[in-house]
VEXNU-688720 format. One record per residue (C-alpha): x, y, z; residue number from 1; residue in three letters. Coordinates in Angstrom, 3 decimals. Layout:
<atom xx="X" yy="Y" zz="Z" n="NUM" res="ALA"/>
...
This chain:
<atom xx="13.273" yy="18.414" zz="54.995" n="1" res="MET"/>
<atom xx="11.187" yy="15.612" zz="53.300" n="2" res="GLY"/>
<atom xx="8.963" yy="12.833" zz="54.765" n="3" res="ILE"/>
<atom xx="11.549" yy="10.529" zz="53.607" n="4" res="LEU"/>
<atom xx="14.643" yy="12.245" zz="54.382" n="5" res="SER"/>
<atom xx="15.168" yy="10.098" zz="57.365" n="6" res="GLY"/>
<atom xx="15.856" yy="6.868" zz="55.095" n="7" res="LEU"/>
<atom xx="19.198" yy="8.194" zz="54.315" n="8" res="GLY"/>
<atom xx="20.355" yy="7.069" zz="57.833" n="9" res="ASN"/>
<atom xx="19.130" yy="3.620" zz="56.737" n="10" res="LEU"/>
<atom xx="21.231" yy="3.476" zz="53.218" n="11" res="GLY"/>
<atom xx="18.086" yy="4.280" zz="51.349" n="12" res="VAL"/>
<atom xx="18.109" yy="6.890" zz="48.884" n="13" res="ASP"/>
<atom xx="14.840" yy="8.509" zz="47.503" n="14" res="ILE"/>
<atom xx="15.944" yy="11.899" zz="46.022" n="15" res="LYS"/>
<atom xx="12.456" yy="12.467" zz="44.446" n="16" res="ASP"/>
<atom xx="10.227" yy="13.186" zz="47.636" n="17" res="GLY"/>
<atom xx="6.654" yy="13.466" zz="45.359" n="18" res="ASN"/>
<atom xx="4.765" yy="10.351" zz="46.493" n="19" res="LEU"/>
<atom xx="2.995" yy="10.273" zz="43.043" n="20" res="PHE"/>
<atom xx="5.696" yy="11.152" zz="40.857" n="21" res="ALA"/>
<atom xx="5.304" yy="8.377" zz="38.820" n="22" res="GLU"/>
<atom xx="1.297" yy="8.661" zz="37.990" n="23" res="GLU"/>
<atom xx="2.017" yy="12.401" zz="37.096" n="24" res="LYS"/>
<atom xx="4.538" yy="11.082" zz="34.124" n="25" res="LYS"/>
<atom xx="2.251" yy="8.520" zz="32.834" n="26" res="ALA"/>
<atom xx="-0.607" yy="11.291" zz="33.076" n="27" res="GLU"/>
<atom xx="2.138" yy="14.067" zz="30.962" n="28" res="ALA"/>
<atom xx="2.873" yy="10.866" zz="28.440" n="29" res="ALA"/>
<atom xx="-0.914" yy="9.953" zz="27.955" n="30" res="ALA"/>
<atom xx="-1.635" yy="13.885" zz="27.278" n="31" res="GLU"/>
<atom xx="1.227" yy="13.712" zz="24.997" n="32" res="ALA"/>
<atom xx="-0.014" yy="10.724" zz="23.038" n="33" res="VAL"/>
<atom xx="-3.824" yy="12.479" zz="22.681" n="34" res="GLU"/>
<atom xx="-2.137" yy="15.518" zz="21.328" n="35" res="GLN"/>
<atom xx="-0.288" yy="13.880" zz="18.225" n="36" res="LYS"/>
<atom xx="-2.611" yy="14.019" zz="14.963" n="37" res="SER"/>
<atom xx="-4.198" yy="10.937" zz="13.696" n="38" res="PRO"/>
<atom xx="-1.536" yy="10.642" zz="10.846" n="39" res="GLU"/>
<atom xx="1.257" yy="10.432" zz="13.650" n="40" res="GLU"/>
<atom xx="-0.343" yy="8.162" zz="15.574" n="41" res="LEU"/>
<atom xx="-0.887" yy="5.588" zz="12.528" n="42" res="GLU"/>
<atom xx="2.503" yy="6.129" zz="11.581" n="43" res="ALA"/>
<atom xx="3.772" yy="5.292" zz="14.966" n="44" res="GLU"/>
<atom xx="2.106" yy="1.161" zz="14.483" n="45" res="ASP"/>
<atom xx="3.544" yy="0.812" zz="11.128" n="46" res="LEU"/>
<atom xx="7.224" yy="-0.050" zz="9.487" n="47" res="LEU"/>
<atom xx="9.430" yy="0.387" zz="6.364" n="48" res="LYS"/>
<atom xx="10.046" yy="-2.952" zz="4.676" n="49" res="LYS"/>
<atom xx="12.249" yy="-3.603" zz="1.769" n="50" res="THR"/>
<atom xx="11.077" yy="-5.852" zz="-0.950" n="51" res="GLY"/>
<atom xx="12.631" yy="-7.722" zz="-3.653" n="52" res="ASN"/>
<atom xx="10.479" yy="-7.516" zz="-6.829" n="53" res="CYS"/>
<atom xx="9.497" yy="-11.522" zz="-8.689" n="54" res="PRO"/>
<atom xx="9.681" yy="-9.439" zz="-12.100" n="55" res="VAL"/>
<atom xx="12.471" yy="-6.911" zz="-12.530" n="56" res="CYS"/>
<atom xx="14.683" yy="-8.382" zz="-9.418" n="57" res="GLY"/>
<atom xx="14.694" yy="-4.557" zz="-7.930" n="58" res="GLY"/>
<atom xx="14.587" yy="-3.608" zz="-4.047" n="59" res="GLN"/>
<atom xx="11.705" yy="-1.042" zz="-3.319" n="60" res="PHE"/>
<atom xx="9.984" yy="0.114" zz="0.096" n="61" res="HIS"/>
<atom xx="6.680" yy="0.072" zz="0.985" n="62" res="TYR"/>
<atom xx="4.730" yy="0.375" zz="4.388" n="63" res="LEU"/>
<atom xx="3.324" yy="-1.971" zz="6.301" n="64" res="ALA"/>
<atom xx="1.114" yy="-2.569" zz="9.419" n="65" res="VAL"/>
<atom xx="3.061" yy="-4.000" zz="12.284" n="66" res="LYS"/>
<atom xx="2.464" yy="-6.838" zz="14.080" n="67" res="ALA"/>
<atom xx="-0.788" yy="-6.958" zz="16.391" n="68" res="ASN"/>
<atom xx="-1.146" yy="-2.962" zz="16.524" n="69" res="ARG"/>
<atom xx="-4.340" yy="-3.216" zz="15.295" n="70" res="VAL"/>
<atom xx="-7.730" yy="-4.728" zz="16.918" n="71" res="ARG"/>
<atom xx="-10.381" yy="-5.992" zz="14.883" n="72" res="LEU"/>
<atom xx="-13.597" yy="-4.143" zz="15.909" n="73" res="LEU"/>
<atom xx="-16.566" yy="-6.087" zz="13.314" n="74" res="GLY"/>
<atom xx="-17.439" yy="-6.914" zz="9.845" n="75" res="GLN"/>
<atom xx="-19.449" yy="-5.283" zz="7.279" n="76" res="ASP"/>
<atom xx="-22.190" yy="-7.595" zz="5.427" n="77" res="VAL"/>
<atom xx="-19.730" yy="-8.744" zz="3.112" n="78" res="ASP"/>
<atom xx="-16.756" yy="-9.359" zz="5.591" n="79" res="LEU"/>
<atom xx="-15.094" yy="-5.899" zz="5.425" n="80" res="ARG"/>
<atom xx="-12.748" yy="-5.903" zz="8.702" n="81" res="PRO"/>
<atom xx="-13.319" yy="-2.929" zz="10.241" n="82" res="LYS"/>
<atom xx="-10.780" yy="-1.708" zz="13.014" n="83" res="TYR"/>
<atom xx="-10.517" yy="0.467" zz="15.820" n="84" res="GLU"/>
<atom xx="-6.890" yy="2.336" zz="15.213" n="85" res="GLN"/>
<atom xx="-6.965" yy="3.213" zz="11.604" n="86" res="PHE"/>
<atom xx="-7.957" yy="0.928" zz="8.167" n="87" res="ASP"/>
<atom xx="-5.014" yy="-1.469" zz="7.974" n="88" res="SER"/>
<atom xx="-6.622" yy="-2.367" zz="4.496" n="89" res="LEU"/>
<atom xx="-4.868" yy="0.554" zz="2.987" n="90" res="LYS"/>
<atom xx="-1.334" yy="-1.467" zz="3.598" n="91" res="TYR"/>
<atom xx="-2.439" yy="-4.697" zz="2.174" n="92" res="ASN"/>
<atom xx="-0.856" yy="-4.027" zz="-1.258" n="93" res="VAL"/>
<atom xx="2.695" yy="-4.077" zz="-2.591" n="94" res="ILE"/>
<atom xx="3.952" yy="-1.853" zz="-5.159" n="95" res="VAL"/>
<atom xx="7.463" yy="-2.185" zz="-6.747" n="96" res="CYS"/>
<atom xx="8.176" yy="1.714" zz="-7.829" n="97" res="ASN"/>
<atom xx="11.076" yy="0.345" zz="-10.114" n="98" res="LYS"/>
<atom xx="8.787" yy="-1.025" zz="-12.871" n="99" res="CYS"/>
<atom xx="5.317" yy="-1.093" zz="-11.516" n="100" res="GLY"/>
<atom xx="4.175" yy="-4.420" zz="-10.803" n="101" res="TYR"/>
<atom xx="1.594" yy="-4.753" zz="-7.903" n="102" res="ALA"/>
<atom xx="-0.165" yy="-7.533" zz="-5.889" n="103" res="ALA"/>
<atom xx="-1.832" yy="-8.357" zz="-3.035" n="104" res="ARG"/>
<atom xx="0.880" yy="-8.628" zz="-0.108" n="105" res="GLY"/>
<atom xx="-0.681" yy="-12.432" zz="-0.031" n="106" res="GLN"/>
<atom xx="0.394" yy="-13.159" zz="-3.496" n="107" res="ALA"/>
<atom xx="3.058" yy="-10.604" zz="-4.289" n="108" res="PHE"/>
<atom xx="5.159" yy="-13.382" zz="-5.391" n="109" res="ASN"/>
<atom xx="3.064" yy="-15.584" zz="-7.116" n="110" res="ASP"/>
<atom xx="3.535" yy="-14.654" zz="-10.614" n="111" res="VAL"/>
<atom xx="4.761" yy="-17.284" zz="-13.608" n="112" res="THR"/>
<atom xx="7.212" yy="-16.969" zz="-15.745" n="113" res="THR"/>
<atom xx="5.387" yy="-16.187" zz="-18.693" n="114" res="LYS"/>
<atom xx="3.079" yy="-13.771" zz="-16.737" n="115" res="GLN"/>
<atom xx="6.896" yy="-12.016" zz="-15.575" n="116" res="LYS"/>
<atom xx="7.532" yy="-11.662" zz="-19.429" n="117" res="GLN"/>
<atom xx="3.817" yy="-9.794" zz="-19.859" n="118" res="VAL"/>
<atom xx="4.206" yy="-7.749" zz="-17.325" n="119" res="ILE"/>
<atom xx="7.768" yy="-6.185" zz="-18.022" n="120" res="ARG"/>
<atom xx="5.941" yy="-5.686" zz="-21.726" n="121" res="GLU"/>
<atom xx="2.710" yy="-4.124" zz="-20.818" n="122" res="LYS"/>
<atom xx="3.514" yy="-2.404" zz="-17.523" n="123" res="ILE"/>
<atom xx="7.515" yy="-2.349" zz="-16.785" n="124" res="ALA"/>
<atom xx="8.259" yy="-0.444" zz="-20.541" n="125" res="ALA"/>
<atom xx="6.223" yy="2.291" zz="-20.020" n="126" res="ASN"/>
<atom xx="6.002" yy="2.599" zz="-16.420" n="127" res="TYR"/>
<atom xx="7.275" yy="5.778" zz="-14.926" n="128" res="ARG"/>
<atom xx="7.459" yy="6.473" zz="-10.583" n="129" res="ASN"/>
<atom xx="5.822" yy="9.732" zz="-10.107" n="130" res="THR"/>
<atom xx="3.862" yy="9.292" zz="-6.724" n="131" res="ASP"/>
<atom xx="6.813" yy="8.557" zz="-4.593" n="132" res="HIS"/>
<atom xx="4.514" yy="6.123" zz="-2.128" n="133" res="ASP"/>
<atom xx="8.157" yy="5.398" zz="-0.959" n="134" res="GLU"/>
<atom xx="8.782" yy="9.150" zz="0.899" n="135" res="ASN"/>
<atom xx="4.960" yy="8.725" zz="2.584" n="136" res="LYS"/>
<atom xx="4.931" yy="8.008" zz="6.106" n="137" res="THR"/>
<atom xx="1.134" yy="7.055" zz="5.696" n="138" res="VAL"/>
<atom xx="-0.967" yy="6.007" zz="2.998" n="139" res="TYR"/>
<atom xx="-4.576" yy="8.079" zz="2.796" n="140" res="ASP"/>
<atom xx="-7.163" yy="6.734" zz="1.092" n="141" res="TYR"/>
<atom xx="-6.112" yy="8.285" zz="-2.474" n="142" res="ASP"/>
<atom xx="-3.204" yy="6.344" zz="-2.196" n="143" res="THR"/>
<atom xx="-4.288" yy="2.975" zz="-1.378" n="144" res="ALA"/>
<atom xx="-7.058" yy="3.362" zz="-3.801" n="145" res="ILE"/>
<atom xx="-4.589" yy="4.204" zz="-6.584" n="146" res="ASN"/>
<atom xx="-2.196" yy="1.393" zz="-5.370" n="147" res="ARG"/>
<atom xx="-4.909" yy="-1.005" zz="-5.455" n="148" res="TYR"/>
<atom xx="-5.779" yy="-0.099" zz="-8.798" n="149" res="GLN"/>
<atom xx="-2.235" yy="-0.866" zz="-9.951" n="150" res="ARG"/>
<atom xx="-2.961" yy="-4.537" zz="-8.886" n="151" res="ALA"/>
<atom xx="-6.109" yy="-5.175" zz="-10.921" n="152" res="LEU"/>
<atom xx="-4.253" yy="-3.421" zz="-13.655" n="153" res="ALA"/>
<atom xx="-1.220" yy="-6.186" zz="-13.090" n="154" res="THR"/>
<atom xx="-3.778" yy="-9.027" zz="-12.730" n="155" res="ALA"/>
<atom xx="-5.528" yy="-8.072" zz="-15.994" n="156" res="ILE"/>
<atom xx="-2.428" yy="-7.990" zz="-17.673" n="157" res="VAL"/>
<atom xx="-0.916" yy="-11.289" zz="-16.727" n="158" res="LYS"/>
<atom xx="-3.996" yy="-13.064" zz="-16.535" n="159" res="GLY"/>
<atom xx="-5.210" yy="-13.383" zz="-13.244" n="160" res="ALA"/>
<atom xx="-7.886" yy="-15.664" zz="-12.622" n="161" res="LYS"/>
<atom xx="-11.425" yy="-14.791" zz="-12.043" n="162" res="ASN"/>
<atom xx="-11.046" yy="-15.156" zz="-8.468" n="163" res="SER"/>
<atom xx="-7.899" yy="-12.913" zz="-8.038" n="164" res="GLU"/>
<atom xx="-9.728" yy="-10.284" zz="-10.157" n="165" res="LYS"/>
<atom xx="-12.893" yy="-10.511" zz="-7.776" n="166" res="ALA"/>
<atom xx="-11.236" yy="-10.164" zz="-5.069" n="167" res="TYR"/>
<atom xx="-9.209" yy="-7.329" zz="-6.118" n="168" res="LEU"/>
<atom xx="-12.421" yy="-5.881" zz="-6.812" n="169" res="CYS"/>
<atom xx="-14.093" yy="-6.530" zz="-3.539" n="170" res="LEU"/>
<atom xx="-11.010" yy="-5.208" zz="-1.482" n="171" res="GLN"/>
<atom xx="-10.708" yy="-1.770" zz="-3.395" n="172" res="THR"/>
<atom xx="-14.508" yy="-1.340" zz="-3.225" n="173" res="ALA"/>
<atom xx="-14.167" yy="-2.026" zz="0.688" n="174" res="TRP"/>
<atom xx="-11.071" yy="0.806" zz="0.496" n="175" res="ILE"/>
<atom xx="-13.439" yy="3.313" zz="-1.328" n="176" res="VAL"/>
<atom xx="-16.036" yy="2.714" zz="1.329" n="177" res="ARG"/>
<atom xx="-13.219" yy="3.565" zz="3.658" n="178" res="GLY"/>
<atom xx="-12.908" yy="6.899" zz="2.126" n="179" res="LYS"/>
<atom xx="-16.632" yy="7.787" zz="2.187" n="180" res="ARG"/>
<atom xx="-16.912" yy="7.210" zz="5.864" n="181" res="GLU"/>
<atom xx="-14.091" yy="8.757" zz="6.411" n="182" res="SER"/>
<atom xx="-14.932" yy="12.005" zz="4.046" n="183" res="LEU"/>
<atom xx="-15.198" yy="15.613" zz="6.160" n="184" res="ASP"/>
<atom xx="-19.293" yy="16.075" zz="6.919" n="185" res="LYS"/>
<atom xx="-18.736" yy="20.076" zz="6.758" n="186" res="ASN"/>
<atom xx="-17.223" yy="20.238" zz="3.235" n="187" res="SER"/>
<atom xx="-18.904" yy="22.027" zz="0.643" n="188" res="PRO"/>
<atom xx="-18.603" yy="18.960" zz="-1.645" n="189" res="THR"/>
<atom xx="-19.324" yy="16.405" zz="0.924" n="190" res="TYR"/>
<atom xx="-22.668" yy="15.504" zz="-1.342" n="191" res="ALA"/>
<atom xx="-21.090" yy="15.404" zz="-4.308" n="192" res="GLN"/>
<atom xx="-17.775" yy="13.178" zz="-2.681" n="193" res="ASP"/>
<atom xx="-20.291" yy="10.995" zz="-0.969" n="194" res="VAL"/>
<atom xx="-21.954" yy="9.932" zz="-4.363" n="195" res="LYS"/>
<atom xx="-18.768" yy="9.599" zz="-5.735" n="196" res="GLU"/>
<atom xx="-17.543" yy="7.434" zz="-3.521" n="197" res="CYS"/>
<atom xx="-20.634" yy="5.555" zz="-3.640" n="198" res="ARG"/>
<atom xx="-20.944" yy="5.099" zz="-7.526" n="199" res="ASP"/>
<atom xx="-17.278" yy="3.794" zz="-7.512" n="200" res="ASN"/>
<atom xx="-17.972" yy="1.530" zz="-4.913" n="201" res="GLU"/>
<atom xx="-20.967" yy="-0.506" zz="-6.986" n="202" res="LEU"/>
<atom xx="-19.168" yy="-0.568" zz="-9.500" n="203" res="GLU"/>
<atom xx="-16.185" yy="-2.122" zz="-8.311" n="204" res="LEU"/>
<atom xx="-18.821" yy="-4.766" zz="-6.115" n="205" res="LEU"/>
<atom xx="-20.942" yy="-5.385" zz="-9.356" n="206" res="ASN"/>
<atom xx="-17.462" yy="-6.267" zz="-11.046" n="207" res="ASN"/>
<atom xx="-16.240" yy="-8.480" zz="-8.183" n="208" res="SER"/>
<atom xx="-19.929" yy="-10.437" zz="-8.009" n="209" res="LEU"/>
<atom xx="-19.874" yy="-11.127" zz="-11.849" n="210" res="GLU"/>
<atom xx="-16.277" yy="-12.554" zz="-11.348" n="211" res="GLY"/>
<atom xx="-16.928" yy="-14.823" zz="-8.155" n="212" res="PHE"/>
<atom xx="-20.150" yy="-15.932" zz="-9.940" n="213" res="THR"/>
<atom xx="-17.751" yy="-17.139" zz="-12.943" n="214" res="LYS"/>
<atom xx="-14.873" yy="-18.232" zz="-10.738" n="215" res="ALA"/>
<atom xx="-17.152" yy="-20.455" zz="-8.683" n="216" res="ARG"/>
<atom xx="-18.171" yy="-22.594" zz="-11.665" n="217" res="SER"/>
<atom xx="-14.314" yy="-22.637" zz="-13.316" n="218" res="SER"/>
<atom xx="-12.163" yy="-22.802" zz="-10.387" n="219" res="GLU"/>
<atom xx="-10.999" yy="-25.009" zz="-7.536" n="220" res="ASP"/>
<atom xx="-11.270" yy="-23.901" zz="-3.808" n="221" res="PHE"/>
<atom xx="-9.877" yy="-22.251" zz="-2.238" n="222" res="PRO"/>
<atom xx="-10.013" yy="-18.894" zz="-3.584" n="223" res="MET"/>
<atom xx="-7.818" yy="-16.480" zz="-2.656" n="224" res="CYS"/>
<atom xx="-7.914" yy="-18.120" zz="0.794" n="225" res="GLY"/>
<atom xx="-11.673" yy="-18.646" zz="1.059" n="226" res="MET"/>
<atom xx="-13.169" yy="-22.070" zz="1.262" n="227" res="ASP"/>
<atom xx="-17.034" yy="-22.806" zz="-0.972" n="228" res="GLU"/>
<atom xx="-18.623" yy="-21.864" zz="1.687" n="229" res="HIS"/>
<atom xx="-17.279" yy="-18.285" zz="2.225" n="230" res="THR"/>
<atom xx="-16.977" yy="-17.708" zz="-1.352" n="231" res="VAL"/>
<atom xx="-21.265" yy="-18.403" zz="-1.857" n="232" res="ASP"/>
<atom xx="-21.572" yy="-16.107" zz="1.278" n="233" res="TYR"/>
<atom xx="-19.501" yy="-13.413" zz="-0.056" n="234" res="ILE"/>
<atom xx="-21.528" yy="-13.531" zz="-3.165" n="235" res="ILE"/>
<atom xx="-24.550" yy="-13.544" zz="-1.630" n="236" res="ALA"/>
<atom xx="-23.330" yy="-10.870" zz="0.535" n="237" res="ALA"/>
<atom xx="-22.324" yy="-8.459" zz="-2.519" n="238" res="ILE"/>
<atom xx="-26.108" yy="-9.307" zz="-4.300" n="239" res="GLY"/>
<atom xx="-27.591" yy="-7.913" zz="-1.539" n="240" res="TYR"/>
<atom xx="-25.720" yy="-4.826" zz="-1.364" n="241" res="GLU"/>
<atom xx="-26.085" yy="-4.373" zz="-5.313" n="242" res="CYS"/>
<atom xx="-29.691" yy="-4.608" zz="-5.012" n="243" res="GLY"/>
<atom xx="-30.052" yy="-8.212" zz="-6.397" n="244" res="LYS"/>
<atom xx="-31.182" yy="-9.975" zz="-3.788" n="245" res="PRO"/>
<atom xx="-32.251" yy="-13.160" zz="-6.073" n="246" res="ASP"/>
<atom xx="-28.421" yy="-13.965" zz="-6.496" n="247" res="VAL"/>
<atom xx="-28.326" yy="-14.266" zz="-3.127" n="248" res="ALA"/>
<atom xx="-31.525" yy="-16.451" zz="-2.159" n="249" res="THR"/>
<atom xx="-30.366" yy="-19.561" zz="-3.364" n="250" res="LYS"/>
<atom xx="-26.588" yy="-19.582" zz="-2.221" n="251" res="LEU"/>
<atom xx="-27.797" yy="-19.027" zz="1.344" n="252" res="LEU"/>
<atom xx="-30.511" yy="-21.597" zz="1.316" n="253" res="SER"/>
<atom xx="-27.873" yy="-24.248" zz="0.195" n="254" res="GLU"/>
<atom xx="-25.717" yy="-22.746" zz="2.573" n="255" res="LEU"/>
<atom xx="-27.699" yy="-22.888" zz="5.572" n="256" res="LEU"/>
<atom xx="-28.785" yy="-27.043" zz="5.249" n="257" res="VAL"/>
<atom xx="-24.959" yy="-27.715" zz="4.275" n="258" res="SER"/>
<atom xx="-23.622" yy="-30.561" zz="6.488" n="259" res="LYS"/>
<atom xx="-19.779" yy="-29.137" zz="6.388" n="260" res="THR"/>
<atom xx="-20.376" yy="-25.321" zz="7.106" n="261" res="ALA"/>
<atom xx="-19.564" yy="-24.188" zz="9.804" n="262" res="GLY"/>
<atom xx="-22.134" yy="-22.509" zz="12.762" n="263" res="ASN"/>
<atom xx="-20.385" yy="-19.235" zz="12.031" n="264" res="ARG"/>
<atom xx="-20.794" yy="-18.642" zz="8.669" n="265" res="ILE"/>
<atom xx="-24.327" yy="-20.140" zz="9.124" n="266" res="LYS"/>
<atom xx="-25.404" yy="-17.204" zz="11.347" n="267" res="ASP"/>
<atom xx="-24.039" yy="-14.759" zz="9.432" n="268" res="LYS"/>
<atom xx="-26.029" yy="-15.563" zz="6.142" n="269" res="ALA"/>
<atom xx="-28.855" yy="-16.252" zz="8.651" n="270" res="ARG"/>
<atom xx="-28.251" yy="-12.300" zz="9.619" n="271" res="ASN"/>
<atom xx="-28.105" yy="-11.631" zz="5.865" n="272" res="LEU"/>
<atom xx="-31.119" yy="-13.766" zz="4.926" n="273" res="LYS"/>
<atom xx="-33.015" yy="-11.204" zz="7.670" n="274" res="GLU"/>
<atom xx="-31.467" yy="-8.328" zz="5.485" n="275" res="LEU"/>
<atom xx="-32.741" yy="-9.621" zz="2.191" n="276" res="ILE"/>
<atom xx="-36.099" yy="-10.454" zz="2.980" n="277" res="SER"/>
<atom xx="-36.239" yy="-6.685" zz="4.691" n="278" res="GLU"/>
<atom xx="-34.527" yy="-5.131" zz="1.543" n="279" res="GLN"/>
<atom xx="-37.705" yy="-7.276" zz="-0.780" n="280" res="LYS"/>
<atom xx="-40.281" yy="-5.616" zz="1.852" n="281" res="LYS"/>
<atom xx="-38.860" yy="-2.170" zz="0.819" n="282" res="GLN"/>
């Protein structure tokens, strides 16, 4: 006889007399989530989407992050976003596995008739899909790096603007940095792997710096969705990261006295200026 058994006479039927059953169910569900691997948890926040290629007209599938499933924790000095759950930057590039065309998701359909023809001749004609990204439930860093490399190759072939190539180099550097941060410190090749990642990151950052510097003097704003002040800040930040503080100093000075720059970007500029001052002392 349970303590709630008398309620049956009142027409109330509670078969489970455990007062804390729901709490126990919630705890069991939480334990089940904790037992899942990081890859399994990441896969739950992704969805497989169908894309239509603007170059070959074929249909393909790719992974994308579900809306509102990752929370921003902060940014690196060069505005690389860092997320709590996983690195959603791995999913920013879309690749058509039918012809090899690749681009950032925001710019995937921004391709002219002339560019389509060049991509068909120089990429699609010889393309062989050998890595089967469509069968993956998550993209690891090596897969993501490969996808960004394809996007950069496509940008070069189609004669993309310097700003587009520079932004791709910057985002690829962010992905390489993410890989470096995720390396297993207990691996016997850890030091070698870190150095390789760091060397690749610096090469990409230097290319990004060159591209943005050229774009700043020859292209109109916005560039890749960024206004003039954001681009100036990024150039300064990349200069700092590449050990070229003199590149940054003039841009930061102009940014700090600008009447049109917002307080948020000015605060970042002040912090960066302090970092550069410390860098010069070393």
